[in-house]
N, C-alpha and C positions, 0 to 999 in steps of 0.2 A: 607351888611351883609357878614360876613366872617366865614367860617367853616374851622377849622385848627387842626392839630395834633402838636401843637406848638413846633418846635425845632428851630435850629439856623437860617435857611433861612426863615422859617415862621415868626420868630420874626422881621426880617428885612422887610418883606412884610407888617406886621402889622404897623410898624413904617411909612412906605410909605403912608398907608391909613390914619392913625390917625393924621399925621402931614400935610396932604394935606389941604390947606385952603378952598377948594371948595367941600370937601367931608364930609358927615356925616356918620359915621359908627354907625348903630343903634343897632348892637349886634354882639357878637363873640360867636360862638359855638365850642366846642372842641370834639375831637374824638380820640380814640385809634389808633395810627399809629406809627410815629417815636418814641414816648414814650407812656407810659400808660396814660389813659385819665386824671387822677387827676394831673399828672405832666404837661400835656398839658395845663390844666386850670391854674395851678400855673404859668407857663411860660407866658401865655397870659396876666394874671393879672400883672405880673412883668413888662412886656413890655409896657402895657397900662399906668402903673404908671410912667414909665420912660418918657413917652410922655405927662404926665399930663392929661391923659384921664380917665374918670370914666365910660367908655362904659361898659355895662353889659356883663358878661361872663357866659355862660350856659354850664354845663358839659353834655356830651353826651355818646355815646355808648362805652362800655368797651371792646368790641371785635367785629370782623366782623359778618355779618349776619349768616354765616354757618360754619365758620372756626376758628381755634385758632389764637390768635394774635401773630404776629412776629414783634417785634420792630426793629428800625434801630439804636440802641444804638452803634453799631460798627462804624457808620458813624458820629453821632451827639454827642456821649458821653452818659453816663448813665442818666444825667438830661436833655439831649436834647440841652443844651446850652454850650457844651464843657467842662463841669465839672469845672467851675471856682468858684463855691460856692456862687452864687448870693443869696442875702437874700430873705426870704419869703415875698410875697406881703402883704400889709396892709389890702387889701380887700379880701373877700371870694367870690366864685362863687354864682350866683343866685340860689334860691331853685328850680326854674322851670328847667326841663330837656331840653336838646337841641332839641329833636323832637318837643315838644310842642312850644318851642321858635321859631323854624323855621316857623312853621305854623302860629303862631300869628304875627310874623314880616312880613311875606309875605302878610297876610290878611290886616295888618294895613298900609302897604306901597305899594300901587299899582305901578307896573312897577319897583320894587326894583331890584338892581343889586346884584347878589349873586356871591361871589368868593370862590371857594373851593381849599384848599391847602393841603388836606390830603385824606385818604380813604373816600369814599362817603357813608359810613354807615349811618350817621345822615340824610343826604339828602334822601337816599332811604327809611328810616323808616318814614320820614315825608310824602313822596310821597305815600307810601303804606297806610298810615293812611288817607291822604287827597289828592288824585290824582289831584284834580282840581287846586292845587296851581301851577302846572307846567305851566299853561297858564297865571299866574299872575306875573311871573318873566320876566323882560325885557331882561336880559342877565344872563347867568350862565357861568362864566369864570372858567374853570376847569384846574388846573394844574395837568396834568396826561396824561399818555399814551406815546407810542412811535410809532406814526403813520407811520414813514418812515424809521425807523432804529432799531438798537439793543436796548434792554432794559438796565436798570441800576441795576436790582436785579436778573434777569435771562436773558438769551440770547434773550428772546421774550418779556419781560414785564418790564414796569416802576413800581416802588414801590407802589405808591398810588393805582393804578388799581389792581396790583397783590395782595396787602394786602387784599382787599375785592372785588373780581371780580363780585360776585353776586350783590353787591350793585351798582357797576358801570353799570352792565347790566340793573338794574332797572332804573337808570337815563337815560341811552341810549335809552330805550324804553318808556320813560315817556312823550315825547313831549316837554320837557323843552328845551329852546333855548341855547343849549350848544355851547361854544366856547372852543375848545380843544387847550390848550397851552402845547405841549408835551416837554419831557425831552431834545430833540434835540436842543431846542431853547436856552438852557443855556450853551452850549458848544462852543468851538472855540473862536471866537471874542467876544462872549457874556460874557465870563469868566472875572472876575476882575483880571487883571494881577498884578504882584508885584508892578509895578509903580503906578497903579491905587489904590491899597491898601494903599500905602503911601500917595497918594493924599487925600483919605478919612480920614485917620488918621490926616492929616494936617488941617482938618476942625476944630479940637479941641473941638468938642461938645461931650457931654456924649453919645448921640445916635450914633454918628460916631464911637467912641471908642468901644461901646457895639457891634455894627454891625460887626466889624472886629474881636473883641475878642471872641464873642460867636461862631464864625465860624472857630475858630482855629483848632478844631478837624476835622471838615468837610473838611477844606483845605487839611489836611494831607491825609484823607481818599480818597478824590477825586483824588489826585495824584497817590495813590496806585491803584485806580480803573481804571483810564484812562491814566495815564502818563502825564496829563496836569498840569501845574503849575498855581496856583491862586485859587480864590474862585468862585465856581459855585453856582449860586443863582436861582434855578428854580422857587421858589415861588415869589420872587420879580419880576422876568420877567413876570410871570402871572399877578401880581398886576399892573405892568406897563401897560400891555395890557388893564386891566380893567379900569385903570385911564385915559388912552389916547389910544383909539383904532387906532389912526392914525399912531402909531409906527409900526403897522403891514404892511409889504411890499408885502406879498402874502398870500392869504388864499382862500379856496374854500369850497363849501358846499357839503357834501356827507352823505349817510347813514353810520353808524358805529355801531359796536357791540363789545362785549367782550367775550373772550373764558373762559368758566367756567368748562368744563368737562375734558379737557386734562391737566395732570400734566406737560407735556413737555412745553405747551404753555399757561399755566394758566395766566390769566390776560392780554393776548395779545389784543391790540386794533386793530381790523380789520376794516380798512377804505375802502369803496368802491370808491377808487380814480378814477377808470376808468368807474364808473357808469354802472356796469354789474349786479348789484344785482337783477334787475327786469328781466333779461334774463331767458328764460324758464328753463335752467339747474340750476339756482340759486334761483328761485322765492320761492320755498318751504322753503328753509333754511332762507331766508330773509323776509319771510311773515310778521313776527311780526313788523319789522321796516317799511316795505313798507306800510302796512295798516295804520300805525299811520301817515305816510306822513311827518315826521319832520326830516330833515337832520341836522347834526351838522356842525358848521363852524370849519374847521380844519386850524389852523395857521401853515403855512410852514416856513415863514421867517419874521424877524423883522429888524428894523433899530437899530443896536446894539449901535451906538453912542447916539441915542435919548433915548434908554432904560436906559443907564447909566446916562444921564443928568437928567432923572426923579428921579433916585435913589439919585444922588448927591444933588438935590434940597431939598429933605426931610431930609438929614443927616446934612446939614449945620446949 
């Protein structure tokens, strides 16, 4: 099951899952984030059709739990896919909403793997309505957070967590088996460089062309943002981890939480990397996490060559 605010890198992540021969995607839920939620559903349906998939798409939350919605159109374009004028999908979203769909899909598929590619609003709403589903998910791979470095939307925070920090906190404190795949993992050698972009285009498939084309605006914005050349693909990196956990080269389990009060550090993912949360001076602040006893798995490094091979395999 995939929860997404479908923009350019989300679309590539969807392709990776939908074209994997050993994976069944039982549902896609959409949330307001990179684009408004109806556009996210449209983009998800278009991408599914490109893959020849009839996976159901469920439209979810139109805004964060307690805040106004700020899109990322400056990065992904107004339509989230680089503004290339892709046609409308032939299918419509399901009538059921995303919150209900998440609950039903988890109940119907014990040990389901959940992959989240956007703000965590839908997941939080489902957990608030049915908290027990947290224990029925085998893995919850979250593309989000900046556990060891600067953020990409503020100095402190990564966009998905910043967009709805209250929802991220609900998930952090739910007992769900979260695997945090932070923004740092899509930078440096993980970026598709210009030579690798040409390699993908050389595959000559419609999905390969789409994967590069829909990220054209994002490629420009990433260079302005970081000075790095190429296409940064945070959601596909997270999907690669979900599809093959062995590409992770270092990870560790820690309590983690999200800042919701400070405007300076709104959405900051605070990771107890040195395991000091239970110390006397910290115990009161971290009580909510400690009492639930569920640590998150924080991914620190991946095998960049293998993540790219996973991507290439689905675009050929």
